[in-house]
SEMAR-911572 format. One record per residue (C-alpha): residue number from 1; x, y, z; residue in three letters. Coordinates in nm, 3 decimals. Example, Ala and Ser with C-alpha at 12.3 -4.5 7.8 and 13.67 -1.06 7.14 Angstrom:
% residues 2
+-----+---------+---------+---------+------+
: pos :      xx :      yy :      zz : code :
+-----+---------+---------+---------+------+
:   1 :   1.230 :  -0.450 :   0.780 :  ala :
:   2 :   1.367 :  -0.106 :   0.714 :  ser :
+-----+---------+---------+---------+------+
% end
This chain:
% residues 198
+-----+---------+---------+---------+------+
: pos :      xx :      yy :      zz : code :
+-----+---------+---------+---------+------+
:   1 :   3.577 :  -1.642 :   0.286 :  unk :
:   2 :   3.244 :  -1.460 :   0.217 :  unk :
:   3 :   3.210 :  -1.121 :   0.378 :  unk :
:   4 :   2.920 :  -1.071 :   0.621 :  unk :
:   5 :   2.718 :  -0.753 :   0.609 :  unk :
:   6 :   2.543 :  -0.649 :   0.929 :  unk :
:   7 :   2.171 :  -0.569 :   0.924 :  unk :
:   8 :   2.236 :  -0.201 :   1.007 :  unk :
:   9 :   2.483 :  -0.157 :   0.717 :  unk :
:  10 :   2.247 :  -0.330 :   0.473 :  unk :
:  11 :   1.955 :  -0.112 :   0.584 :  unk :
:  12 :   2.165 :   0.206 :   0.539 :  unk :
:  13 :   2.280 :   0.091 :   0.197 :  unk :
:  14 :   1.920 :   0.021 :   0.086 :  unk :
:  15 :   1.804 :   0.361 :   0.219 :  unk :
:  16 :   2.082 :   0.539 :   0.026 :  unk :
:  17 :   1.994 :   0.347 :  -0.291 :  unk :
:  18 :   1.627 :   0.446 :  -0.252 :  unk :
:  19 :   1.715 :   0.814 :  -0.194 :  unk :
:  20 :   1.937 :   0.804 :  -0.505 :  unk :
:  21 :   1.660 :   0.654 :  -0.717 :  unk :
:  22 :   1.403 :   0.910 :  -0.596 :  unk :
:  23 :   1.648 :   1.196 :  -0.657 :  unk :
:  24 :   1.720 :   1.074 :  -1.012 :  unk :
:  25 :   1.348 :   1.047 :  -1.080 :  unk :
:  26 :   1.286 :   1.399 :  -0.948 :  unk :
:  27 :   1.562 :   1.540 :  -1.168 :  unk :
:  28 :   1.436 :   1.371 :  -1.486 :  unk :
:  29 :   1.061 :   1.429 :  -1.427 :  unk :
:  30 :   0.912 :   1.715 :  -1.627 :  unk :
:  31 :   0.569 :   1.819 :  -1.502 :  unk :
:  32 :   0.295 :   1.869 :  -1.762 :  unk :
:  33 :   0.282 :   2.213 :  -1.921 :  unk :
:  34 :   0.035 :   2.443 :  -1.752 :  unk :
:  35 :  -0.184 :   2.695 :  -1.925 :  unk :
:  36 :  -0.073 :   3.036 :  -1.802 :  unk :
:  37 :  -0.345 :   3.238 :  -1.631 :  unk :
:  38 :  -0.626 :   2.989 :  -1.694 :  unk :
:  39 :  -0.943 :   3.114 :  -1.523 :  unk :
:  40 :  -1.040 :   2.928 :  -1.207 :  unk :
:  41 :  -1.202 :   2.597 :  -1.288 :  unk :
:  42 :  -1.487 :   2.601 :  -1.041 :  unk :
:  43 :  -1.865 :   2.599 :  -1.017 :  unk :
:  44 :  -2.032 :   2.463 :  -1.329 :  unk :
:  45 :  -1.703 :   2.354 :  -1.484 :  unk :
:  46 :  -1.535 :   2.223 :  -1.169 :  unk :
:  47 :  -1.485 :   1.882 :  -1.332 :  unk :
:  48 :  -1.324 :   2.022 :  -1.648 :  unk :
:  49 :  -0.981 :   1.861 :  -1.690 :  unk :
:  50 :  -0.707 :   2.054 :  -1.868 :  unk :
:  51 :  -0.481 :   1.856 :  -2.098 :  unk :
:  52 :  -0.134 :   1.878 :  -1.940 :  unk :
:  53 :   0.033 :   1.887 :  -2.280 :  unk :
:  54 :  -0.221 :   1.970 :  -2.551 :  unk :
:  55 :  -0.176 :   1.719 :  -2.832 :  unk :
:  56 :  -0.280 :   1.735 :  -3.192 :  unk :
:  57 :  -0.586 :   1.526 :  -3.262 :  unk :
:  58 :  -0.612 :   1.286 :  -3.552 :  unk :
:  59 :  -0.849 :   1.427 :  -3.812 :  unk :
:  60 :  -1.200 :   1.290 :  -3.796 :  unk :
:  61 :  -1.520 :   1.355 :  -3.989 :  unk :
:  62 :  -1.886 :   1.406 :  -3.911 :  unk :
:  63 :  -2.194 :   1.511 :  -4.107 :  unk :
:  64 :  -2.376 :   1.846 :  -4.104 :  unk :
:  65 :  -2.752 :   1.898 :  -4.140 :  unk :
:  66 :  -2.724 :   1.918 :  -4.520 :  unk :
:  67 :  -2.547 :   1.581 :  -4.536 :  unk :
:  68 :  -2.203 :   1.732 :  -4.605 :  unk :
:  69 :  -1.888 :   1.582 :  -4.458 :  unk :
:  70 :  -1.708 :   1.814 :  -4.213 :  unk :
:  71 :  -1.361 :   1.743 :  -4.075 :  unk :
:  72 :  -1.161 :   1.879 :  -3.785 :  unk :
:  73 :  -0.921 :   2.025 :  -4.043 :  unk :
:  74 :  -1.211 :   2.236 :  -4.179 :  unk :
:  75 :  -1.229 :   2.408 :  -3.839 :  unk :
:  76 :  -0.860 :   2.502 :  -3.810 :  unk :
:  77 :  -0.807 :   2.854 :  -3.681 :  unk :
:  78 :  -1.116 :   2.834 :  -3.458 :  unk :
:  79 :  -1.155 :   2.735 :  -3.097 :  unk :
:  80 :  -1.409 :   2.453 :  -3.104 :  unk :
:  81 :  -1.637 :   2.350 :  -2.821 :  unk :
:  82 :  -1.728 :   1.996 :  -2.928 :  unk :
:  83 :  -2.020 :   1.849 :  -2.737 :  unk :
:  84 :  -2.132 :   1.486 :  -2.771 :  unk :
:  85 :  -2.504 :   1.429 :  -2.706 :  unk :
:  86 :  -2.799 :   1.203 :  -2.786 :  unk :
:  87 :  -3.177 :   1.238 :  -2.771 :  unk :
:  88 :  -3.203 :   0.955 :  -2.516 :  unk :
:  89 :  -2.953 :   1.121 :  -2.278 :  unk :
:  90 :  -3.142 :   1.328 :  -2.017 :  unk :
:  91 :  -2.833 :   1.518 :  -1.885 :  unk :
:  92 :  -2.744 :   1.604 :  -2.247 :  unk :
:  93 :  -3.087 :   1.753 :  -2.308 :  unk :
:  94 :  -3.070 :   1.959 :  -1.988 :  unk :
:  95 :  -2.747 :   2.127 :  -2.099 :  unk :
:  96 :  -2.851 :   2.197 :  -2.461 :  unk :
:  97 :  -3.015 :   2.537 :  -2.388 :  unk :
:  98 :  -2.697 :   2.655 :  -2.211 :  unk :
:  99 :  -2.486 :   2.542 :  -2.509 :  unk :
: 100 :  -2.725 :   2.731 :  -2.737 :  unk :
: 101 :  -2.676 :   3.048 :  -2.529 :  unk :
: 102 :  -2.296 :   3.000 :  -2.527 :  unk :
: 103 :  -2.299 :   2.970 :  -2.908 :  unk :
: 104 :  -2.492 :   3.299 :  -2.932 :  unk :
: 105 :  -2.272 :   3.478 :  -2.681 :  unk :
: 106 :  -1.936 :   3.386 :  -2.835 :  unk :
: 107 :  -2.044 :   3.385 :  -3.200 :  unk :
: 108 :  -1.763 :   3.503 :  -3.425 :  unk :
: 109 :  -1.503 :   3.397 :  -3.680 :  unk :
: 110 :  -1.269 :   3.247 :  -3.418 :  unk :
: 111 :  -1.523 :   3.020 :  -3.249 :  unk :
: 112 :  -1.739 :   2.718 :  -3.335 :  unk :
: 113 :  -1.976 :   2.519 :  -3.118 :  unk :
: 114 :  -2.041 :   2.173 :  -3.257 :  unk :
: 115 :  -2.313 :   1.976 :  -3.079 :  unk :
: 116 :  -2.249 :   1.633 :  -3.227 :  unk :
: 117 :  -2.545 :   1.397 :  -3.213 :  unk :
: 118 :  -2.476 :   1.028 :  -3.146 :  unk :
: 119 :  -2.818 :   0.881 :  -3.232 :  unk :
: 120 :  -2.790 :   0.592 :  -3.478 :  unk :
: 121 :  -3.090 :   0.721 :  -3.672 :  unk :
: 122 :  -2.901 :   1.044 :  -3.748 :  unk :
: 123 :  -3.092 :   1.347 :  -3.881 :  unk :
: 124 :  -3.425 :   1.163 :  -3.889 :  unk :
: 125 :  -3.423 :   1.157 :  -3.510 :  unk :
: 126 :  -3.202 :   1.454 :  -3.416 :  unk :
: 127 :  -3.343 :   1.728 :  -3.645 :  unk :
: 128 :  -3.704 :   1.721 :  -3.518 :  unk :
: 129 :  -3.576 :   1.689 :  -3.162 :  unk :
: 130 :  -3.365 :   2.006 :  -3.191 :  unk :
: 131 :  -3.660 :   2.186 :  -3.352 :  unk :
: 132 :  -3.884 :   2.092 :  -3.058 :  unk :
: 133 :  -3.628 :   2.233 :  -2.814 :  unk :
: 134 :  -3.645 :   2.567 :  -2.999 :  unk :
: 135 :  -3.267 :   2.610 :  -3.014 :  unk :
: 136 :  -3.167 :   2.889 :  -3.250 :  unk :
: 137 :  -2.786 :   2.880 :  -3.243 :  unk :
: 138 :  -2.700 :   2.511 :  -3.255 :  unk :
: 139 :  -2.671 :   2.364 :  -3.603 :  unk :
: 140 :  -2.733 :   1.996 :  -3.664 :  unk :
: 141 :  -2.422 :   1.775 :  -3.675 :  unk :
: 142 :  -2.424 :   1.397 :  -3.664 :  unk :
: 143 :  -2.181 :   1.121 :  -3.579 :  unk :
: 144 :  -2.425 :   0.841 :  -3.659 :  unk :
: 145 :  -2.154 :   0.578 :  -3.690 :  unk :
: 146 :  -1.975 :   0.691 :  -3.375 :  unk :
: 147 :  -1.641 :   0.749 :  -3.554 :  unk :
: 148 :  -1.565 :   1.084 :  -3.389 :  unk :
: 149 :  -1.671 :   0.946 :  -3.052 :  unk :
: 150 :  -1.427 :   0.655 :  -3.087 :  unk :
: 151 :  -1.148 :   0.873 :  -3.231 :  unk :
: 152 :  -1.161 :   1.099 :  -2.924 :  unk :
: 153 :  -1.210 :   0.824 :  -2.667 :  unk :
: 154 :  -1.549 :   0.953 :  -2.552 :  unk :
: 155 :  -1.693 :   0.687 :  -2.323 :  unk :
: 156 :  -2.002 :   0.861 :  -2.184 :  unk :
: 157 :  -2.252 :   1.131 :  -2.274 :  unk :
: 158 :  -2.252 :   1.420 :  -2.246 :  unk :
: 159 :  -1.883 :   1.493 :  -2.294 :  unk :
: 160 :  -1.756 :   1.834 :  -2.403 :  unk :
: 161 :  -1.407 :   1.884 :  -2.547 :  unk :
: 162 :  -1.239 :   2.217 :  -2.614 :  unk :
: 163 :  -1.008 :   2.215 :  -2.917 :  unk :
: 164 :  -0.775 :   2.503 :  -2.999 :  unk :
: 165 :  -0.717 :   2.661 :  -3.340 :  unk :
: 166 :  -0.432 :   2.422 :  -3.415 :  unk :
: 167 :  -0.654 :   2.119 :  -3.369 :  unk :
: 168 :  -0.524 :   2.026 :  -3.023 :  unk :
: 169 :  -0.741 :   1.912 :  -2.734 :  unk :
: 170 :  -0.688 :   2.156 :  -2.447 :  unk :
: 171 :  -0.929 :   1.987 :  -2.207 :  unk :
: 172 :  -1.260 :   1.811 :  -2.156 :  unk :
: 173 :  -1.552 :   1.781 :  -1.921 :  unk :
: 174 :  -1.735 :   1.451 :  -1.880 :  unk :
: 175 :  -2.092 :   1.516 :  -1.768 :  unk :
: 176 :  -2.332 :   1.808 :  -1.801 :  unk :
: 177 :  -2.268 :   2.174 :  -1.722 :  unk :
: 178 :  -2.436 :   2.511 :  -1.760 :  unk :
: 179 :  -2.203 :   2.622 :  -2.038 :  unk :
: 180 :  -2.323 :   2.982 :  -2.029 :  unk :
: 181 :  -2.231 :   3.026 :  -1.660 :  unk :
: 182 :  -1.971 :   3.303 :  -1.608 :  unk :
: 183 :  -1.690 :   3.057 :  -1.526 :  unk :
: 184 :  -1.760 :   2.848 :  -1.837 :  unk :
: 185 :  -1.775 :   3.153 :  -2.064 :  unk :
: 186 :  -1.448 :   3.283 :  -1.912 :  unk :
: 187 :  -1.277 :   2.948 :  -1.979 :  unk :
: 188 :  -1.381 :   2.932 :  -2.345 :  unk :
: 189 :  -1.304 :   3.302 :  -2.395 :  unk :
: 190 :  -0.955 :   3.244 :  -2.249 :  unk :
: 191 :  -0.873 :   2.996 :  -2.526 :  unk :
: 192 :  -1.026 :   3.217 :  -2.796 :  unk :
: 193 :  -0.816 :   3.514 :  -2.683 :  unk :
: 194 :  -0.496 :   3.305 :  -2.688 :  unk :
: 195 :  -0.535 :   3.226 :  -3.056 :  unk :
: 196 :  -0.302 :   3.424 :  -3.287 :  unk :
: 197 :  -0.484 :   3.702 :  -3.467 :  unk :
: 198 :  -0.479 :   3.684 :  -3.853 :  unk :
+-----+---------+---------+---------+------+
% end
């Protein structure tokens, strides 16, 4: 003869099963690693998103102003601020002077600022544009086939990614920012200072 289970007993049994499942999930869940003592992400960089677990990026290449191929591996040992921009992108153009000032302020062997142009026409379009802006610290780099943009999953411009000396993405900001604001400088400096000294 089949055994009948009352509604109250069934409800209690289901509640216990749910509590058990939640407890097991809580025990096995490991929260993403946090960056110890990261400066407050506020103000100009309030939308900067830290990578929970910095992961190594696949190597990708782009072209410098002299037509030479540069890879992420060539920049190992440096903290890289990699900015994606285009001449037709008004928010990109507004943030270029701040990027130029950041490059001047943090200039040194452990830092590189790569403003990577996404115009299809490459240097023919980007070089005169940079010259007109009068930027003194941003070299010309091009991603005219969009390979770096695709490799890093950049869906909109401007996007700025910070990469540590081991070639790992530590975070990104989608949209423009005043990159020479105190909070932005403190964030980049934090990652530079964490790099092992040679």
